[in-house]
PDBQT receptor file of N, H, CA, C and O in Angstrom, charges set to zero:
ATOM      1  N   MET A   1     -14.935 -19.878  53.220  1.00  0.00    +0.000 N 
ATOM      2  CA  MET A   1     -14.499 -19.476  54.564  1.00  0.00    +0.000 C 
ATOM      3  C   MET A   1     -14.177 -17.984  54.588  1.00  0.00    +0.000 C 
ATOM      4  O   MET A   1     -14.646 -17.255  55.461  1.00  0.00    +0.000 OA
ATOM      5  N   ARG A   2     -13.375 -17.537  53.624  1.00  0.00    +0.000 N 
ATOM      6  H   ARG A   2     -12.994 -18.130  52.914  1.00  0.00    +0.000 HD
ATOM      7  CA  ARG A   2     -12.992 -16.116  53.601  1.00  0.00    +0.000 C 
ATOM      8  C   ARG A   2     -14.197 -15.224  53.324  1.00  0.00    +0.000 C 
ATOM      9  O   ARG A   2     -14.303 -14.133  53.885  1.00  0.00    +0.000 OA
ATOM     10  N   ALA A   3     -15.106 -15.679  52.462  1.00  0.00    +0.000 N 
ATOM     11  H   ALA A   3     -15.020 -16.565  52.007  1.00  0.00    +0.000 HD
ATOM     12  CA  ALA A   3     -16.300 -14.889  52.140  1.00  0.00    +0.000 C 
ATOM     13  C   ALA A   3     -17.168 -14.725  53.389  1.00  0.00    +0.000 C 
ATOM     14  O   ALA A   3     -17.684 -13.639  53.654  1.00  0.00    +0.000 OA
ATOM     15  N   ASP A   4     -17.326 -15.801  54.151  1.00  0.00    +0.000 N 
ATOM     16  H   ASP A   4     -16.907 -16.684  53.936  1.00  0.00    +0.000 HD
ATOM     17  CA  ASP A   4     -18.107 -15.740  55.389  1.00  0.00    +0.000 C 
ATOM     18  C   ASP A   4     -17.491 -14.725  56.338  1.00  0.00    +0.000 C 
ATOM     19  O   ASP A   4     -18.195 -13.932  56.963  1.00  0.00    +0.000 OA
ATOM     20  N   PHE A   5     -16.190 -14.761  56.437  1.00  0.00    +0.000 N 
ATOM     21  H   PHE A   5     -15.618 -15.406  55.929  1.00  0.00    +0.000 HD
ATOM     22  CA  PHE A   5     -15.471 -13.860  57.335  1.00  0.00    +0.000 C 
ATOM     23  C   PHE A   5     -15.708 -12.407  56.919  1.00  0.00    +0.000 C 
ATOM     24  O   PHE A   5     -15.915 -11.535  57.763  1.00  0.00    +0.000 OA
ATOM     25  N   ARG A   6     -15.675 -12.164  55.624  1.00  0.00    +0.000 N 
ATOM     26  H   ARG A   6     -15.507 -12.872  54.938  1.00  0.00    +0.000 HD
ATOM     27  CA  ARG A   6     -15.839 -10.804  55.116  1.00  0.00    +0.000 C 
ATOM     28  C   ARG A   6     -17.250 -10.291  55.384  1.00  0.00    +0.000 C 
ATOM     29  O   ARG A   6     -17.420  -9.149  55.813  1.00  0.00    +0.000 OA
ATOM     30  N   SER A   7     -18.262 -11.120  55.137  1.00  0.00    +0.000 N 
ATOM     31  H   SER A   7     -18.124 -12.047  54.789  1.00  0.00    +0.000 HD
ATOM     32  CA  SER A   7     -19.643 -10.690  55.364  1.00  0.00    +0.000 C 
ATOM     33  C   SER A   7     -19.878 -10.451  56.856  1.00  0.00    +0.000 C 
ATOM     34  O   SER A   7     -20.632  -9.557  57.242  1.00  0.00    +0.000 OA
ATOM     35  N   CYS A   8     -19.227 -11.255  57.679  1.00  0.00    +0.000 N 
ATOM     36  H   CYS A   8     -18.614 -11.981  57.366  1.00  0.00    +0.000 HD
ATOM     37  CA  CYS A   8     -19.308 -11.070  59.129  1.00  0.00    +0.000 C 
ATOM     38  C   CYS A   8     -18.730  -9.705  59.485  1.00  0.00    +0.000 C 
ATOM     39  O   CYS A   8     -19.289  -8.993  60.320  1.00  0.00    +0.000 OA
ATOM     40  N   CYS A   9     -17.627  -9.341  58.864  1.00  0.00    +0.000 N 
ATOM     41  H   CYS A   9     -17.174  -9.920  58.186  1.00  0.00    +0.000 HD
ATOM     42  CA  CYS A   9     -16.977  -8.055  59.120  1.00  0.00    +0.000 C 
ATOM     43  C   CYS A   9     -17.873  -6.897  58.715  1.00  0.00    +0.000 C 
ATOM     44  O   CYS A   9     -17.914  -5.872  59.395  1.00  0.00    +0.000 OA
ATOM     45  N   CYS A  10     -18.590  -7.058  57.610  1.00  0.00    +0.000 N 
ATOM     46  H   CYS A  10     -18.557  -7.891  57.058  1.00  0.00    +0.000 HD
ATOM     47  CA  CYS A  10     -19.480  -5.991  57.146  1.00  0.00    +0.000 C 
ATOM     48  C   CYS A  10     -20.565  -5.734  58.180  1.00  0.00    +0.000 C 
ATOM     49  O   CYS A  10     -20.858  -4.586  58.512  1.00  0.00    +0.000 OA
ATOM     50  N   PHE A  11     -21.154  -6.798  58.681  1.00  0.00    +0.000 N 
ATOM     51  H   PHE A  11     -20.915  -7.731  58.411  1.00  0.00    +0.000 HD
ATOM     52  CA  PHE A  11     -22.190  -6.657  59.707  1.00  0.00    +0.000 C 
ATOM     53  C   PHE A  11     -21.594  -6.008  60.949  1.00  0.00    +0.000 C 
ATOM     54  O   PHE A  11     -22.206  -5.135  61.565  1.00  0.00    +0.000 OA
ATOM     55  N   TYR A  12     -20.401  -6.446  61.304  1.00  0.00    +0.000 N 
ATOM     56  H   TYR A  12     -19.904  -7.155  60.803  1.00  0.00    +0.000 HD
ATOM     57  CA  TYR A  12     -19.694  -5.932  62.479  1.00  0.00    +0.000 C 
ATOM     58  C   TYR A  12     -19.453  -4.428  62.326  1.00  0.00    +0.000 C 
ATOM     59  O   TYR A  12     -19.631  -3.664  63.274  1.00  0.00    +0.000 OA
ATOM     60  N   ASN A  13     -19.051  -4.017  61.132  1.00  0.00    +0.000 N 
ATOM     61  H   ASN A  13     -18.907  -4.638  60.362  1.00  0.00    +0.000 HD
ATOM     62  CA  ASN A  13     -18.822  -2.594  60.850  1.00  0.00    +0.000 C 
ATOM     63  C   ASN A  13     -20.095  -1.788  61.024  1.00  0.00    +0.000 C 
ATOM     64  O   ASN A  13     -20.072  -0.707  61.613  1.00  0.00    +0.000 OA
ATOM     65  N   ALA A  14     -21.210  -2.308  60.514  1.00  0.00    +0.000 N 
ATOM     66  H   ALA A  14     -21.229  -3.187  60.036  1.00  0.00    +0.000 HD
ATOM     67  CA  ALA A  14     -22.492  -1.612  60.609  1.00  0.00    +0.000 C 
ATOM     68  C   ALA A  14     -22.898  -1.455  62.067  1.00  0.00    +0.000 C 
ATOM     69  O   ALA A  14     -23.321  -0.379  62.489  1.00  0.00    +0.000 OA
ATOM     70  N   ALA A  15     -22.768  -2.524  62.827  1.00  0.00    +0.000 N 
ATOM     71  H   ALA A  15     -22.423  -3.398  62.485  1.00  0.00    +0.000 HD
ATOM     72  CA  ALA A  15     -23.119  -2.487  64.250  1.00  0.00    +0.000 C 
ATOM     73  C   ALA A  15     -22.219  -1.489  64.972  1.00  0.00    +0.000 C 
ATOM     74  O   ALA A  15     -22.670  -0.743  65.841  1.00  0.00    +0.000 OA
ATOM     75  N   PHE A  16     -20.960  -1.490  64.604  1.00  0.00    +0.000 N 
ATOM     76  H   PHE A  16     -20.594  -2.096  63.898  1.00  0.00    +0.000 HD
ATOM     77  CA  PHE A  16     -19.977  -0.586  65.200  1.00  0.00    +0.000 C 
ATOM     78  C   PHE A  16     -20.352   0.859  64.964  1.00  0.00    +0.000 C 
ATOM     79  O   PHE A  16     -20.302   1.688  65.872  1.00  0.00    +0.000 OA
ATOM     80  N   HIS A  17     -20.731   1.150  63.723  1.00  0.00    +0.000 N 
ATOM     81  H   HIS A  17     -20.772   0.477  62.985  1.00  0.00    +0.000 HD
ATOM     82  CA  HIS A  17     -21.080   2.514  63.333  1.00  0.00    +0.000 C 
ATOM     83  C   HIS A  17     -22.284   2.996  64.140  1.00  0.00    +0.000 C 
ATOM     84  O   HIS A  17     -22.305   4.134  64.607  1.00  0.00    +0.000 OA
ATOM     85  N   ILE A  18     -23.279   2.134  64.302  1.00  0.00    +0.000 N 
ATOM     86  H   ILE A  18     -23.262   1.209  63.922  1.00  0.00    +0.000 HD
ATOM     87  CA  ILE A  18     -24.480   2.476  65.071  1.00  0.00    +0.000 C 
ATOM     88  C   ILE A  18     -24.097   2.814  66.510  1.00  0.00    +0.000 C 
ATOM     89  O   ILE A  18     -24.581   3.796  67.072  1.00  0.00    +0.000 OA
ATOM     90  N   VAL A  19     -23.237   2.006  67.096  1.00  0.00    +0.000 N 
ATOM     91  H   VAL A  19     -22.843   1.208  66.639  1.00  0.00    +0.000 HD
ATOM     92  CA  VAL A  19     -22.798   2.241  68.476  1.00  0.00    +0.000 C 
ATOM     93  C   VAL A  19     -22.109   3.597  68.581  1.00  0.00    +0.000 C 
ATOM     94  O   VAL A  19     -22.364   4.360  69.513  1.00  0.00    +0.000 OA
ATOM     95  N   LYS A  20     -21.236   3.893  67.620  1.00  0.00    +0.000 N 
ATOM     96  H   LYS A  20     -21.029   3.274  66.863  1.00  0.00    +0.000 HD
ATOM     97  CA  LYS A  20     -20.505   5.168  67.648  1.00  0.00    +0.000 C 
ATOM     98  C   LYS A  20     -21.459   6.352  67.547  1.00  0.00    +0.000 C 
ATOM     99  O   LYS A  20     -21.301   7.340  68.263  1.00  0.00    +0.000 OA
ATOM    100  N   VAL A  21     -22.444   6.256  66.663  1.00  0.00    +0.000 N 
ATOM    101  H   VAL A  21     -22.573   5.453  66.081  1.00  0.00    +0.000 HD
ATOM    102  CA  VAL A  21     -23.412   7.343  66.485  1.00  0.00    +0.000 C 
ATOM    103  C   VAL A  21     -24.222   7.528  67.765  1.00  0.00    +0.000 C 
ATOM    104  O   VAL A  21     -24.446   8.656  68.203  1.00  0.00    +0.000 OA
ATOM    105  N   GLN A  22     -24.657   6.431  68.357  1.00  0.00    +0.000 N 
ATOM    106  H   GLN A  22     -24.476   5.515  68.001  1.00  0.00    +0.000 HD
ATOM    107  CA  GLN A  22     -25.421   6.499  69.606  1.00  0.00    +0.000 C 
ATOM    108  C   GLN A  22     -24.592   7.176  70.683  1.00  0.00    +0.000 C 
ATOM    109  O   GLN A  22     -25.106   8.005  71.435  1.00  0.00    +0.000 OA
ATOM    110  N   GLN A  23     -23.325   6.833  70.763  1.00  0.00    +0.000 N 
ATOM    111  H   GLN A  23     -22.907   6.160  70.152  1.00  0.00    +0.000 HD
ATOM    112  CA  GLN A  23     -22.461   7.409  71.797  1.00  0.00    +0.000 C 
ATOM    113  C   GLN A  23     -22.234   8.891  71.549  1.00  0.00    +0.000 C 
ATOM    114  O   GLN A  23     -22.125   9.670  72.496  1.00  0.00    +0.000 OA
ATOM    115  N   ARG A  24     -22.163   9.281  70.296  1.00  0.00    +0.000 N 
ATOM    116  H   ARG A  24     -22.252   8.648  69.527  1.00  0.00    +0.000 HD
ATOM    117  CA  ARG A  24     -21.945  10.684  69.966  1.00  0.00    +0.000 C 
ATOM    118  C   ARG A  24     -23.175  11.505  70.373  1.00  0.00    +0.000 C 
ATOM    119  O   ARG A  24     -23.058  12.671  70.751  1.00  0.00    +0.000 OA
ATOM    120  N   ASN A  25     -24.349  10.880  70.289  1.00  0.00    +0.000 N 
ATOM    121  H   ASN A  25     -24.444   9.933  69.981  1.00  0.00    +0.000 HD
ATOM    122  CA  ASN A  25     -25.589  11.586  70.611  1.00  0.00    +0.000 C 
ATOM    123  C   ASN A  25     -25.842  11.683  72.111  1.00  0.00    +0.000 C 
ATOM    124  O   ASN A  25     -26.577  12.564  72.556  1.00  0.00    +0.000 OA
ATOM    125  N   THR A  26     -25.250  10.803  72.881  1.00  0.00    +0.000 N 
ATOM    126  H   THR A  26     -24.653  10.088  72.519  1.00  0.00    +0.000 HD
ATOM    127  CA  THR A  26     -25.436  10.867  74.333  1.00  0.00    +0.000 C 
ATOM    128  C   THR A  26     -24.481  11.901  74.899  1.00  0.00    +0.000 C 
ATOM    129  O   THR A  26     -23.505  12.279  74.252  1.00  0.00    +0.000 OA
ATOM    130  N   CYS A  27     -24.768  12.355  76.109  1.00  0.00    +0.000 N 
ATOM    131  H   CYS A  27     -25.561  12.047  76.635  1.00  0.00    +0.000 HD
ATOM    132  CA  CYS A  27     -23.884  13.346  76.719  1.00  0.00    +0.000 C 
ATOM    133  C   CYS A  27     -22.519  12.703  76.990  1.00  0.00    +0.000 C 
ATOM    134  O   CYS A  27     -22.433  11.518  77.313  1.00  0.00    +0.000 OA
ATOM    135  N   SER A  28     -21.478  13.484  76.855  1.00  0.00    +0.000 N 
ATOM    136  H   SER A  28     -21.548  14.446  76.592  1.00  0.00    +0.000 HD
ATOM    137  CA  SER A  28     -20.115  12.958  76.962  1.00  0.00    +0.000 C 
ATOM    138  C   SER A  28     -19.674  12.817  78.415  1.00  0.00    +0.000 C 
ATOM    139  O   SER A  28     -18.802  13.546  78.889  1.00  0.00    +0.000 OA
ATOM    140  N   THR A  29     -20.280  11.884  79.097  1.00  0.00    +0.000 N 
ATOM    141  H   THR A  29     -20.988  11.292  78.712  1.00  0.00    +0.000 HD
ATOM    142  CA  THR A  29     -19.859  11.596  80.468  1.00  0.00    +0.000 C 
ATOM    143  C   THR A  29     -18.554  10.810  80.407  1.00  0.00    +0.000 C 
ATOM    144  O   THR A  29     -18.264  10.190  79.384  1.00  0.00    +0.000 OA
ATOM    145  N   PRO A  30     -17.765  10.822  81.472  1.00  0.00    +0.000 N 
ATOM    146  CA  PRO A  30     -16.505  10.058  81.482  1.00  0.00    +0.000 C 
ATOM    147  C   PRO A  30     -16.709   8.594  81.098  1.00  0.00    +0.000 C 
ATOM    148  O   PRO A  30     -15.867   8.000  80.425  1.00  0.00    +0.000 OA
ATOM    149  N   PHE A  31     -17.829   8.019  81.530  1.00  0.00    +0.000 N 
ATOM    150  H   PHE A  31     -18.513   8.502  82.077  1.00  0.00    +0.000 HD
ATOM    151  CA  PHE A  31     -18.083   6.612  81.196  1.00  0.00    +0.000 C 
ATOM    152  C   PHE A  31     -18.167   6.427  79.683  1.00  0.00    +0.000 C 
ATOM    153  O   PHE A  31     -17.553   5.519  79.123  1.00  0.00    +0.000 OA
ATOM    154  N   PHE A  32     -18.931   7.295  79.032  1.00  0.00    +0.000 N 
ATOM    155  H   PHE A  32     -19.430   8.033  79.486  1.00  0.00    +0.000 HD
ATOM    156  CA  PHE A  32     -19.098   7.164  77.583  1.00  0.00    +0.000 C 
ATOM    157  C   PHE A  32     -17.788   7.425  76.852  1.00  0.00    +0.000 C 
ATOM    158  O   PHE A  32     -17.479   6.762  75.863  1.00  0.00    +0.000 OA
ATOM    159  N   LEU A  33     -17.023   8.392  77.343  1.00  0.00    +0.000 N 
ATOM    160  H   LEU A  33     -17.275   8.930  78.147  1.00  0.00    +0.000 HD
ATOM    161  CA  LEU A  33     -15.727   8.672  76.719  1.00  0.00    +0.000 C 
ATOM    162  C   LEU A  33     -14.797   7.471  76.841  1.00  0.00    +0.000 C 
ATOM    163  O   LEU A  33     -14.111   7.104  75.887  1.00  0.00    +0.000 OA
ATOM    164  N   ARG A  34     -14.782   6.865  78.019  1.00  0.00    +0.000 N 
ATOM    165  H   ARG A  34     -15.339   7.163  78.794  1.00  0.00    +0.000 HD
ATOM    166  CA  ARG A  34     -13.925   5.697  78.242  1.00  0.00    +0.000 C 
ATOM    167  C   ARG A  34     -14.376   4.551  77.339  1.00  0.00    +0.000 C 
ATOM    168  O   ARG A  34     -13.557   3.854  76.739  1.00  0.00    +0.000 OA
ATOM    169  N   GLU A  35     -15.676   4.373  77.257  1.00  0.00    +0.000 N 
ATOM    170  H   GLU A  35     -16.341   4.939  77.744  1.00  0.00    +0.000 HD
ATOM    171  CA  GLU A  35     -16.249   3.302  76.438  1.00  0.00    +0.000 C 
ATOM    172  C   GLU A  35     -15.900   3.544  74.962  1.00  0.00    +0.000 C 
ATOM    173  O   GLU A  35     -15.545   2.614  74.239  1.00  0.00    +0.000 OA
ATOM    174  N   PHE A  36     -16.005   4.784  74.537  1.00  0.00    +0.000 N 
ATOM    175  H   PHE A  36     -16.293   5.540  75.124  1.00  0.00    +0.000 HD
ATOM    176  CA  PHE A  36     -15.721   5.138  73.142  1.00  0.00    +0.000 C 
ATOM    177  C   PHE A  36     -14.260   4.853  72.802  1.00  0.00    +0.000 C 
ATOM    178  O   PHE A  36     -13.959   4.337  71.726  1.00  0.00    +0.000 OA
ATOM    179  N   ASN A  37     -13.355   5.189  73.718  1.00  0.00    +0.000 N 
ATOM    180  H   ASN A  37     -13.600   5.608  74.593  1.00  0.00    +0.000 HD
ATOM    181  CA  ASN A  37     -11.931   4.915  73.500  1.00  0.00    +0.000 C 
ATOM    182  C   ASN A  37     -11.668   3.422  73.399  1.00  0.00    +0.000 C 
ATOM    183  O   ASN A  37     -10.852   2.983  72.588  1.00  0.00    +0.000 OA
ATOM    184  N   ARG A  38     -12.362   2.639  74.223  1.00  0.00    +0.000 N 
ATOM    185  H   ARG A  38     -13.025   2.995  74.881  1.00  0.00    +0.000 HD
ATOM    186  CA  ARG A  38     -12.199   1.188  74.195  1.00  0.00    +0.000 C 
ATOM    187  C   ARG A  38     -12.643   0.657  72.831  1.00  0.00    +0.000 C 
ATOM    188  O   ARG A  38     -11.982  -0.200  72.246  1.00  0.00    +0.000 OA
ATOM    189  N   VAL A  39     -13.758   1.169  72.337  1.00  0.00    +0.000 N 
ATOM    190  H   VAL A  39     -14.295   1.865  72.813  1.00  0.00    +0.000 HD
ATOM    191  CA  VAL A  39     -14.277   0.754  71.033  1.00  0.00    +0.000 C 
ATOM    192  C   VAL A  39     -13.277   1.107  69.934  1.00  0.00    +0.000 C 
ATOM    193  O   VAL A  39     -13.044   0.321  69.016  1.00  0.00    +0.000 OA
ATOM    194  N   LYS A  40     -12.687   2.303  70.041  1.00  0.00    +0.000 N 
ATOM    195  H   LYS A  40     -12.876   2.942  70.787  1.00  0.00    +0.000 HD
ATOM    196  CA  LYS A  40     -11.712   2.747  69.049  1.00  0.00    +0.000 C 
ATOM    197  C   LYS A  40     -10.506   1.814  69.031  1.00  0.00    +0.000 C 
ATOM    198  O   LYS A  40      -9.987   1.489  67.963  1.00  0.00    +0.000 OA
ATOM    199  N   ASN A  41     -10.061   1.385  70.202  1.00  0.00    +0.000 N 
ATOM    200  H   ASN A  41     -10.482   1.649  71.069  1.00  0.00    +0.000 HD
ATOM    201  CA  ASN A  41      -8.919   0.472  70.283  1.00  0.00    +0.000 C 
ATOM    202  C   ASN A  41      -9.233  -0.855  69.617  1.00  0.00    +0.000 C 
ATOM    203  O   ASN A  41      -8.392  -1.422  68.919  1.00  0.00    +0.000 OA
ATOM    204  N   ILE A  42     -10.451  -1.352  69.832  1.00  0.00    +0.000 N 
ATOM    205  H   ILE A  42     -11.134  -0.891  70.398  1.00  0.00    +0.000 HD
ATOM    206  CA  ILE A  42     -10.862  -2.613  69.203  1.00  0.00    +0.000 C 
ATOM    207  C   ILE A  42     -10.857  -2.435  67.689  1.00  0.00    +0.000 C 
ATOM    208  O   ILE A  42     -10.421  -3.322  66.955  1.00  0.00    +0.000 OA
ATOM    209  N   ASP A  43     -11.342  -1.288  67.226  1.00  0.00    +0.000 N 
ATOM    210  H   ASP A  43     -11.696  -0.568  67.822  1.00  0.00    +0.000 HD
ATOM    211  CA  ASP A  43     -11.378  -0.977  65.801  1.00  0.00    +0.000 C 
ATOM    212  C   ASP A  43      -9.970  -1.007  65.220  1.00  0.00    +0.000 C 
ATOM    213  O   ASP A  43      -9.745  -1.625  64.180  1.00  0.00    +0.000 OA
ATOM    214  N   ASN A  44      -9.019  -0.347  65.882  1.00  0.00    +0.000 N 
ATOM    215  H   ASN A  44      -9.202   0.154  66.727  1.00  0.00    +0.000 HD
ATOM    216  CA  ASN A  44      -7.627  -0.315  65.428  1.00  0.00    +0.000 C 
ATOM    217  C   ASN A  44      -7.047  -1.719  65.376  1.00  0.00    +0.000 C 
ATOM    218  O   ASN A  44      -6.352  -2.078  64.426  1.00  0.00    +0.000 OA
ATOM    219  N   TYR A  45      -7.337  -2.509  66.399  1.00  0.00    +0.000 N 
ATOM    220  H   TYR A  45      -7.902  -2.217  67.171  1.00  0.00    +0.000 HD
ATOM    221  CA  TYR A  45      -6.833  -3.877  66.457  1.00  0.00    +0.000 C 
ATOM    222  C   TYR A  45      -7.380  -4.689  65.292  1.00  0.00    +0.000 C 
ATOM    223  O   TYR A  45      -6.654  -5.468  64.673  1.00  0.00    +0.000 OA
ATOM    224  N   ARG A  46      -8.675  -4.503  64.992  1.00  0.00    +0.000 N 
ATOM    225  H   ARG A  46      -9.264  -3.870  65.495  1.00  0.00    +0.000 HD
ATOM    226  CA  ARG A  46      -9.319  -5.242  63.910  1.00  0.00    +0.000 C 
ATOM    227  C   ARG A  46      -8.683  -4.881  62.576  1.00  0.00    +0.000 C 
ATOM    228  O   ARG A  46      -8.439  -5.757  61.745  1.00  0.00    +0.000 OA
ATOM    229  N   ILE A  47      -8.413  -3.589  62.365  1.00  0.00    +0.000 N 
ATOM    230  H   ILE A  47      -8.611  -2.878  63.040  1.00  0.00    +0.000 HD
ATOM    231  CA  ILE A  47      -7.795  -3.137  61.114  1.00  0.00    +0.000 C 
ATOM    232  C   ILE A  47      -6.396  -3.732  60.977  1.00  0.00    +0.000 C 
ATOM    233  O   ILE A  47      -6.023  -4.213  59.907  1.00  0.00    +0.000 OA
ATOM    234  N   LYS A  48      -5.626  -3.699  62.059  1.00  0.00    +0.000 N 
ATOM    235  H   LYS A  48      -5.928  -3.308  62.928  1.00  0.00    +0.000 HD
ATOM    236  CA  LYS A  48      -4.265  -4.253  62.026  1.00  0.00    +0.000 C 
ATOM    237  C   LYS A  48      -4.293  -5.745  61.730  1.00  0.00    +0.000 C 
ATOM    238  O   LYS A  48      -3.478  -6.244  60.954  1.00  0.00    +0.000 OA
ATOM    239  N   SER A  49      -5.228  -6.457  62.346  1.00  0.00    +0.000 N 
ATOM    240  H   SER A  49      -5.890  -6.052  62.977  1.00  0.00    +0.000 HD
ATOM    241  CA  SER A  49      -5.298  -7.902  62.119  1.00  0.00    +0.000 C 
ATOM    242  C   SER A  49      -5.721  -8.195  60.684  1.00  0.00    +0.000 C 
ATOM    243  O   SER A  49      -5.288  -9.195  60.111  1.00  0.00    +0.000 OA
ATOM    244  N   GLN A  50      -6.561  -7.340  60.091  1.00  0.00    +0.000 N 
ATOM    245  H   GLN A  50      -6.912  -6.528  60.556  1.00  0.00    +0.000 HD
ATOM    246  CA  GLN A  50      -6.950  -7.523  58.686  1.00  0.00    +0.000 C 
ATOM    247  C   GLN A  50      -5.744  -7.336  57.773  1.00  0.00    +0.000 C 
ATOM    248  O   GLN A  50      -5.554  -8.092  56.820  1.00  0.00    +0.000 OA
ATOM    249  N   ILE A  51      -4.930  -6.324  58.069  1.00  0.00    +0.000 N 
ATOM    250  H   ILE A  51      -5.084  -5.709  58.843  1.00  0.00    +0.000 HD
ATOM    251  CA  ILE A  51      -3.732  -6.066  57.261  1.00  0.00    +0.000 C 
ATOM    252  C   ILE A  51      -2.778  -7.255  57.354  1.00  0.00    +0.000 C 
ATOM    253  O   ILE A  51      -2.218  -7.692  56.349  1.00  0.00    +0.000 OA
ATOM    254  N   LEU A  52      -2.601  -7.770  58.565  1.00  0.00    +0.000 N 
ATOM    255  H   LEU A  52      -3.056  -7.414  59.381  1.00  0.00    +0.000 HD
ATOM    256  CA  LEU A  52      -1.729  -8.937  58.753  1.00  0.00    +0.000 C 
ATOM    257  C   LEU A  52      -2.273 -10.141  58.000  1.00  0.00    +0.000 C 
ATOM    258  O   LEU A  52      -1.515 -10.884  57.377  1.00  0.00    +0.000 OA
ATOM    259  N   ALA A  53      -3.587 -10.332  58.057  1.00  0.00    +0.000 N 
ATOM    260  H   ALA A  53      -4.203  -9.728  58.563  1.00  0.00    +0.000 HD
ATOM    261  CA  ALA A  53      -4.213 -11.460  57.358  1.00  0.00    +0.000 C 
ATOM    262  C   ALA A  53      -4.006 -11.318  55.854  1.00  0.00    +0.000 C 
ATOM    263  O   ALA A  53      -3.734 -12.302  55.167  1.00  0.00    +0.000 OA
ATOM    264  N   ARG A  54      -4.133 -10.108  55.348  1.00  0.00    +0.000 N 
ATOM    265  H   ARG A  54      -4.355  -9.309  55.906  1.00  0.00    +0.000 HD
ATOM    266  CA  ARG A  54      -3.956  -9.857  53.919  1.00  0.00    +0.000 C 
ATOM    267  C   ARG A  54      -2.527 -10.187  53.500  1.00  0.00    +0.000 C 
ATOM    268  O   ARG A  54      -2.308 -10.795  52.452  1.00  0.00    +0.000 OA
ATOM    269  N   LYS A  55      -1.560  -9.787  54.318  1.00  0.00    +0.000 N 
ATOM    270  H   LYS A  55      -1.738  -9.294  55.169  1.00  0.00    +0.000 HD
ATOM    271  CA  LYS A  55      -0.152 -10.071  54.018  1.00  0.00    +0.000 C 
ATOM    272  C   LYS A  55       0.103 -11.576  54.037  1.00  0.00    +0.000 C 
ATOM    273  O   LYS A  55       0.883 -12.091  53.235  1.00  0.00    +0.000 OA
ATOM    274  N   ALA A  56      -0.553 -12.268  54.949  1.00  0.00    +0.000 N 
ATOM    275  H   ALA A  56      -1.186 -11.850  55.600  1.00  0.00    +0.000 HD
ATOM    276  CA  ALA A  56      -0.372 -13.718  55.056  1.00  0.00    +0.000 C 
ATOM    277  C   ALA A  56      -0.907 -14.415  53.809  1.00  0.00    +0.000 C 
ATOM    278  O   ALA A  56      -0.364 -15.438  53.390  1.00  0.00    +0.000 OA
ATOM    279  N   TYR A  57      -1.978 -13.864  53.207  1.00  0.00    +0.000 N 
ATOM    280  H   TYR A  57      -2.419 -13.034  53.547  1.00  0.00    +0.000 HD
ATOM    281  CA  TYR A  57      -2.569 -14.486  52.010  1.00  0.00    +0.000 C 
ATOM    282  C   TYR A  57      -1.707 -14.251  50.776  1.00  0.00    +0.000 C 
ATOM    283  O   TYR A  57      -1.736 -15.052  49.842  1.00  0.00    +0.000 OA
ATOM    284  N   GLU A  58      -0.945 -13.168  50.760  1.00  0.00    +0.000 N 
ATOM    285  H   GLU A  58      -0.922 -12.517  51.519  1.00  0.00    +0.000 HD
ATOM    286  CA  GLU A  58      -0.143 -12.840  49.570  1.00  0.00    +0.000 C 
ATOM    287  C   GLU A  58       1.018 -13.799  49.369  1.00  0.00    +0.000 C 
ATOM    288  O   GLU A  58       1.780 -13.653  48.413  1.00  0.00    +0.000 OA
TER     289      GLU A  58
C-alpha cells in the first residue's frame, strides 16, 4: 500500500514539474500567475500531509 502511494507521488511530481515548466514558458498573464499560485499551494499542502503521514508512521 505504501509503495503504491509513493510511486503515485513520483508520477505526480513529474506531472507537476511539467506543468510548472509549461507555465514558466507561457506569458505571465494574471490567469497563469493565479493558476501557478494555486498549484504552489497544492504542492505545499502535499508536502505538509507527507510530513504528517511520516510522523504518524513513527
